[in-house]
C-alpha positions as CSV (number, residue, x, y, z in Angstrom):
1,M,93.8,97.8,106.4
2,S,96.1,94.8,107.0
3,K,95.5,91.5,105.2
4,A,94.8,88.2,107.0
5,L,98.0,86.6,105.8
6,D,100.3,89.6,105.9
7,G,103.9,88.5,106.7
8,V,103.4,85.0,105.3
9,R,105.8,84.3,102.5
10,I,105.0,81.5,100.0
11,L,107.6,79.9,97.7
12,D,105.4,78.8,94.8
13,F,106.7,75.9,92.7
14,T,103.3,75.2,91.2
15,H,102.1,75.2,87.6
16,V,98.9,74.6,85.5
17,Q,95.8,74.7,87.8
18,S,95.7,72.8,91.1
19,G,98.7,74.4,92.8
20,P,98.2,77.9,91.3
21,T,94.6,77.9,92.6
22,C,95.9,77.3,96.1
23,T,98.6,79.9,96.0
24,Q,96.4,82.5,94.3
25,L,93.9,82.1,97.2
26,L,96.7,82.6,99.7
27,A,97.9,85.7,97.8
28,W,94.4,87.1,97.8
29,F,94.4,86.9,101.6
30,G,97.7,88.9,101.7
31,A,100.5,86.3,101.5
32,D,103.6,87.3,99.6
33,V,103.6,84.5,96.9
34,I,106.9,84.2,95.0
35,K,106.3,82.1,91.9
36,V,109.4,80.3,90.7
37,E,109.5,79.7,86.9
38,R,111.9,78.6,84.2
39,A,113.6,81.4,82.4
40,G,112.3,81.9,78.8
41,A,109.4,79.5,79.3
42,G,107.7,79.8,82.7
43,D,104.5,78.1,83.6
44,I,103.3,76.1,80.6
45,T,99.9,77.7,80.9
46,R,101.4,81.1,79.8
47,E,101.1,79.7,76.3
48,Q,98.3,77.3,76.5
49,L,94.9,78.2,74.9
50,R,96.2,81.6,73.8
51,D,93.7,84.0,72.2
52,I,96.3,86.7,71.6
53,P,99.6,85.8,70.0
54,D,102.7,86.0,72.2
55,V,100.7,87.2,75.2
56,D,100.1,85.4,78.5
57,S,96.9,83.3,78.1
58,L,93.8,83.8,80.1
59,Y,94.5,80.3,81.5
60,F,97.6,81.7,83.2
61,T,96.4,85.2,84.1
62,M,93.3,83.9,85.9
63,L,95.3,81.6,88.1
64,N,98.2,83.8,89.1
65,H,96.9,87.1,90.4
66,N,98.6,88.9,93.2
67,K,101.9,86.9,92.8
68,R,105.5,87.9,92.1
69,S,107.4,86.0,89.4
70,V,111.1,85.1,89.6
71,T,113.1,82.9,87.2
72,I,115.6,80.5,88.6
73,D,117.5,77.6,87.0
74,T,117.5,75.0,89.8
75,K,119.9,72.8,87.8
76,N,122.5,75.5,87.9
77,P,124.6,75.3,91.1
78,E,124.4,79.0,91.7
79,G,120.7,78.9,91.0
80,K,120.3,76.2,93.6
81,Q,122.0,78.4,96.1
82,V,119.4,81.1,95.4
83,L,116.7,78.6,96.0
84,E,118.2,77.6,99.3
85,A,118.3,81.3,100.3
86,L,114.6,81.5,99.4
87,I,113.7,78.4,101.4
88,Q,115.4,79.9,104.4
89,K,113.3,83.1,104.1
90,C,109.9,81.6,103.3
91,D,107.2,80.0,105.4
92,V,105.6,77.6,103.0
93,L,106.8,75.8,99.8
94,V,104.0,74.7,97.6
95,E,104.5,72.2,94.7
96,N,102.5,70.1,92.3
97,F,105.4,68.4,90.5
98,A,105.2,64.8,89.3
99,P,106.0,62.4,92.2
100,G,109.6,62.5,93.3
101,A,110.5,65.6,91.3
102,L,111.4,67.7,94.3
103,D,113.6,65.0,95.7
104,R,115.4,64.7,92.3
105,M,116.2,68.4,92.5
106,G,118.0,67.8,95.7
107,F,115.3,69.2,98.0
108,T,114.1,66.3,100.0
109,W,112.0,66.9,103.1
110,E,115.1,66.3,105.3
111,R,117.2,68.8,103.3
112,I,114.4,71.4,103.5
113,Q,114.2,70.9,107.2
114,E,117.9,71.4,107.6
115,L,117.6,74.8,105.8
116,N,114.4,75.9,107.6
117,P,112.8,73.7,110.3
118,R,109.8,75.9,110.3
119,M,109.1,75.4,106.6
120,I,105.7,73.9,105.6
121,V,106.0,71.8,102.5
122,A,102.6,71.5,100.8
123,S,102.0,69.2,97.8
124,V,99.3,68.3,95.4
125,K,99.5,64.8,94.1
126,G,97.1,62.8,91.9
127,F,96.8,59.9,94.4
128,G,97.8,59.3,98.0
129,P,99.8,56.3,99.0
130,G,98.7,53.1,97.3
131,P,98.8,51.4,93.9
132,Y,98.5,54.6,91.8
133,E,100.7,57.0,93.9
134,D,103.3,57.3,91.1
135,C,100.7,58.1,88.3
136,K,100.3,61.5,86.8
137,V,96.8,62.9,87.1
138,Y,94.9,65.6,85.3
139,E,91.5,67.1,86.0
140,N,89.2,64.6,84.3
141,V,91.3,61.6,85.5
142,A,90.8,62.8,89.1
143,Q,87.0,63.2,88.5
144,C,86.9,59.6,87.2
145,A,89.1,58.1,90.0
146,G,87.4,60.1,92.7
147,G,83.9,58.8,92.0
148,A,82.4,61.9,90.3
149,A,82.2,60.7,86.7
150,S,80.6,57.3,87.5
151,T,77.7,59.1,89.3
152,T,77.3,62.0,86.9
153,G,75.1,61.9,83.8
154,F,72.0,60.0,82.9
155,D,71.5,56.3,83.5
156,D,71.1,55.4,79.9
157,G,74.4,57.2,78.9
158,P,78.1,57.0,79.6
159,P,79.8,58.5,82.7
160,V,80.2,62.3,82.4
161,V,82.8,64.7,83.8
162,S,81.7,68.0,85.3
163,G,82.5,71.4,83.8
164,A,83.4,72.5,87.3
165,Q,87.1,71.9,87.9
166,I,86.6,69.8,91.1
167,G,89.8,67.8,90.5
168,D,92.3,70.7,90.0
169,S,90.7,73.8,91.6
170,G,88.8,71.7,94.1
171,T,92.1,70.1,95.3
172,G,93.8,73.5,95.4
173,L,91.2,74.8,97.8
174,H,91.6,71.8,100.0
175,L,95.4,72.3,100.0
176,A,95.0,76.0,100.9
177,L,93.0,75.0,104.0
178,G,95.7,72.5,104.9
179,I,98.4,75.2,104.6
180,V,96.6,77.7,106.8
181,T,95.9,75.0,109.4
182,A,99.6,74.0,109.4
183,L,100.6,77.7,109.8
184,Y,98.3,77.9,112.8
185,Q,99.7,74.8,114.4
186,R,103.2,76.1,113.9
187,T,102.4,79.0,116.2
188,Q,102.0,76.4,118.9
189,T,104.8,74.0,118.0
190,G,107.3,76.1,116.2
191,R,107.8,73.3,113.7
192,G,106.9,72.9,110.0
193,Q,105.3,69.9,108.5
194,K,104.2,68.2,105.3
195,V,100.8,68.9,103.9
196,L,99.4,66.6,101.2
197,A,96.2,67.0,99.1
198,A,95.6,64.1,96.7
199,M,93.3,64.9,93.8
200,Q,91.5,61.6,94.1
201,D,90.9,62.4,97.8
202,G,89.7,65.9,97.1
203,V,87.2,64.7,94.5
204,L,85.9,62.0,96.8
205,N,85.4,64.5,99.6
206,L,83.2,66.5,97.3
207,C,81.3,63.3,96.4
208,R,80.6,62.2,99.9
209,V,76.8,62.0,99.4
210,K,77.4,59.3,96.7
211,L,79.5,57.3,99.2
212,R,76.5,57.7,101.5
213,D,74.2,56.4,98.8
214,Q,76.5,53.4,98.1
215,Q,76.0,52.2,101.7
216,R,72.3,52.9,101.6
217,L,72.0,50.9,98.3
218,E,73.9,47.9,99.8
219,R,71.5,47.9,102.7
220,T,68.2,48.4,101.0
221,G,68.7,47.6,97.4
222,T,67.0,50.7,96.2
223,M,67.0,54.5,96.6
224,K,63.6,56.1,96.3
225,E,64.8,59.6,95.5
226,Y,66.6,58.4,92.3
227,P,64.8,58.6,89.0
228,Q,65.3,54.9,88.5
229,Y,62.6,54.4,91.2
230,P,60.0,52.8,91.1
231,N,60.1,51.3,87.6
232,G,63.9,51.1,86.9
233,T,66.4,48.7,88.3
234,F,69.4,49.2,90.7
235,G,72.7,47.4,90.3
236,E,75.5,47.0,92.9
237,A,76.9,50.5,92.5
238,V,75.4,54.0,92.8
239,P,73.9,54.8,89.4
240,R,73.9,58.1,87.5
241,A,71.0,60.1,88.7
242,G,70.5,62.7,86.0
243,N,69.5,66.0,87.6
244,A,68.1,64.5,90.8
245,S,69.0,66.7,93.8
246,G,71.0,64.1,95.7
247,G,69.3,65.2,99.0
248,G,66.0,64.7,100.7
249,Q,64.1,67.2,98.6
250,P,63.5,66.0,95.0
251,G,64.6,68.4,92.3
252,W,64.9,68.4,88.5
253,I,65.9,70.8,85.6
254,L,62.8,71.9,83.7
255,K,62.4,73.7,80.4
256,C,61.3,77.3,80.3
257,K,60.0,79.6,77.6
258,G,62.4,79.8,74.7
259,W,64.1,76.5,75.3
260,E,63.7,75.6,71.6
261,T,66.4,78.2,70.6
262,D,68.2,79.0,73.9
263,P,70.2,76.0,75.3
264,N,70.1,77.6,78.8
265,A,66.4,78.4,79.0
266,Y,65.9,76.1,82.0
267,I,65.3,76.3,85.7
268,Y,66.2,74.0,88.6
269,F,63.0,73.3,90.6
270,I,62.9,71.7,94.0
271,T,59.6,70.2,95.3
272,Q,60.4,71.0,99.0
273,A,57.9,69.5,101.3
274,P,57.0,72.6,103.4
275,V,55.9,74.5,100.3
276,W,54.1,71.7,98.5
277,A,50.7,73.3,98.8
278,K,52.1,76.5,97.4
279,I,53.6,74.6,94.4
280,C,50.2,73.0,93.7
281,N,48.5,76.4,93.7
282,V,51.1,78.0,91.4
283,I,50.9,75.3,88.8
284,G,47.1,75.0,89.0
285,K,47.0,71.5,90.6
286,E,45.4,72.5,93.9
287,E,43.8,69.1,94.3
288,W,47.3,67.5,94.7
289,A,47.7,69.2,98.1
290,T,45.2,66.8,99.6
291,D,45.2,63.9,97.2
292,P,46.6,60.8,99.1
293,N,48.8,60.0,96.1
294,Y,50.6,63.4,96.3
295,A,50.0,64.9,99.7
296,T,53.1,63.5,101.5
297,P,56.7,63.3,100.4
298,A,56.7,59.4,100.6
299,A,53.5,59.3,98.5
300,R,55.0,61.6,95.9
301,L,58.2,59.6,95.3
302,P,56.7,57.0,92.9
303,H,55.1,59.9,90.9
304,L,58.1,62.3,90.6
305,K,58.3,62.0,86.8
306,D,54.6,62.9,86.4
307,I,54.9,65.7,89.0
308,F,57.9,67.3,87.2
309,A,56.2,66.9,83.8
310,E,53.2,68.9,85.2
311,I,55.4,71.6,86.7
312,E,57.3,71.8,83.4
313,R,54.1,72.5,81.6
314,W,53.9,75.6,83.8
315,T,57.6,76.7,83.6
316,M,57.4,76.4,79.7
317,T,55.0,79.4,79.8
318,K,57.5,81.6,81.6
319,T,61.1,82.7,81.0
320,K,63.5,81.4,83.7
321,F,63.6,84.8,85.2
322,E,59.8,85.2,85.2
323,A,59.5,81.8,86.9
324,M,62.1,82.8,89.4
325,Q,60.3,86.0,90.3
326,I,57.0,84.1,90.9
327,L,58.4,81.2,92.7
328,N,60.5,83.3,95.1
329,K,57.3,85.0,96.3
330,Y,56.3,81.7,97.8
331,D,59.7,80.6,99.0
332,I,59.8,77.8,96.5
333,P,63.4,76.8,96.0
334,C,64.6,77.2,92.4
335,G,67.5,78.6,90.4
336,P,68.0,79.7,86.8
337,I,70.5,77.9,84.5
338,L,72.8,80.8,83.9
339,S,75.2,80.8,81.0
340,M,78.8,82.0,81.3
341,K,77.7,85.0,79.2
342,E,74.9,85.8,81.6
343,I,77.2,85.4,84.6
344,A,79.9,87.6,83.0
345,E,77.4,90.4,82.5
346,E,75.7,90.2,85.9
347,P,76.2,93.6,87.7
348,S,75.7,92.2,91.2
349,L,78.7,89.8,90.8
350,R,80.8,92.7,89.7
351,K,79.7,94.7,92.7
352,T,80.6,92.0,95.2
353,G,84.0,91.3,93.6
354,T,83.0,87.8,92.6
355,I,83.8,88.8,89.0
356,V,86.6,91.4,88.5
357,E,87.9,93.4,85.5
358,V,91.7,93.5,85.5
359,D,94.1,95.5,83.3
360,H,97.1,93.7,82.0
361,P,100.1,95.5,80.4
362,T,100.2,93.3,77.3
363,R,96.7,91.7,77.3
364,G,94.7,94.8,78.2
365,K,91.4,94.4,80.2
366,Y,89.9,91.0,80.9
367,L,87.4,89.5,83.3
368,T,88.5,87.1,86.0
369,V,87.0,85.4,89.1
370,G,87.6,87.3,92.3
371,N,88.0,85.8,95.8
372,P,84.9,83.7,96.5
373,I,85.6,84.0,100.3
374,K,84.8,87.5,101.7
375,L,86.5,88.6,105.0
376,S,85.1,91.8,106.6
377,D,88.5,92.9,107.9
378,S,90.6,91.7,105.0
379,P,89.1,92.8,101.7
380,T,90.6,91.3,98.6
381,E,92.2,93.5,95.9
382,V,92.7,91.4,92.7
383,K,96.0,92.5,91.1
384,R,97.2,91.4,87.7
385,S,99.3,88.3,87.1
386,P,103.1,88.9,86.8
387,L,105.0,88.9,83.6
388,L,107.6,86.2,83.4
389,G,110.5,87.0,85.8
390,E,109.1,90.4,86.4
391,H,110.2,90.4,90.1
392,T,113.5,88.5,89.9
393,D,115.7,91.5,90.7
394,E,113.3,92.8,93.4
395,V,113.3,89.5,95.2
396,M,117.0,89.0,94.8
397,T,117.6,92.4,96.4
398,E,115.4,91.4,99.3
399,L,117.5,88.3,99.8
400,G,120.6,90.5,100.2
401,Y,122.1,90.2,96.7
402,S,123.9,93.3,95.4
403,P,123.3,94.6,91.8
404,E,126.7,93.3,90.8
405,Q,125.9,89.8,92.2
406,I,122.5,89.8,90.4
407,R,124.2,90.6,87.1
408,A,126.7,87.9,87.7
409,L,124.0,85.3,88.4
410,R,122.2,86.4,85.3
411,T,125.4,86.1,83.2
412,A,125.9,82.6,84.6
413,G,122.3,81.6,83.6
414,A,121.3,81.0,87.3
415,I,118.4,83.4,87.1
């Protein structure tokens, strides 16, 4: 069966996480991703957070599946010629260098267009045009600058960054969509274009409900679904909301049986209006279904802390899985707090390919995430990450270099 992106060739100049997330997703969909690395060193994450000496780290392997690796010294004149040949043969160049790095290498947008007017140049940057556009950005910086940290955590504590990599991987996902969109437009225009995904922009896009809340706060001075209501105070900016759901249906994280020793013995519980009567029956508070102080969503808002405290008295008598089983019978929205250990051991996630076991020639077997997007006509096969420079000769041959020319380039230090 053919792949969705068969025939698309990606020149991958990315490193660490944001760019590799993007190019790995494209590779999973069938694009031929050629990762360009420095000889002898490669992507810095090959050695970061190693758990086995002198073996590619999990950080690297889990972000670079289904790719081919070539080593090129772009400062070497002959190496630069190899790169020019690759640009002429590829459809997309993806990079997440520091601002201006590609230009300093001699590959400005104008030069790339001369070599290949159909080339799409896709970039991850920390910030878009503005006062911070020349600043380097990492995951947590992006979360802070994009509005996530200021709105995460509890109101009586400091800002908190999320364990989800919404700055790096989130921006990589945005960039992948931009690339596929540009490829589609190229079928109509025949021209390449520049694609930019700024990390601040990507984080803000994922925080849009908080921008919604900022405008509501400015207009009304309060937000009744936040835990600060009715007894707390609201300032000029959207506050941290703890575990409030952020939507029209109030939710909170509640203790379950065993919480004293298990840090993940919790469940997320949503008091959805259509099933309110069922919730009252389950927790033994049938009278709340008709009590004027609890019967309607608006009436319940001032009493949410008391309501969740009563529900928690019930959840603490059940494990999170027992509670899930009971609540799901009545279509009461809820979800267990699953640890990474529980997720890694969940058979259904293995069956769907959401978690995959991969065999690596030096690391051995390890678990990794699979493609989160499932296409019925383009199933994803997760292949191991490449060894450094593993495919240099193969790619050079495809470019038309003879074995003798390849040996000469290697002797000259170009590859």
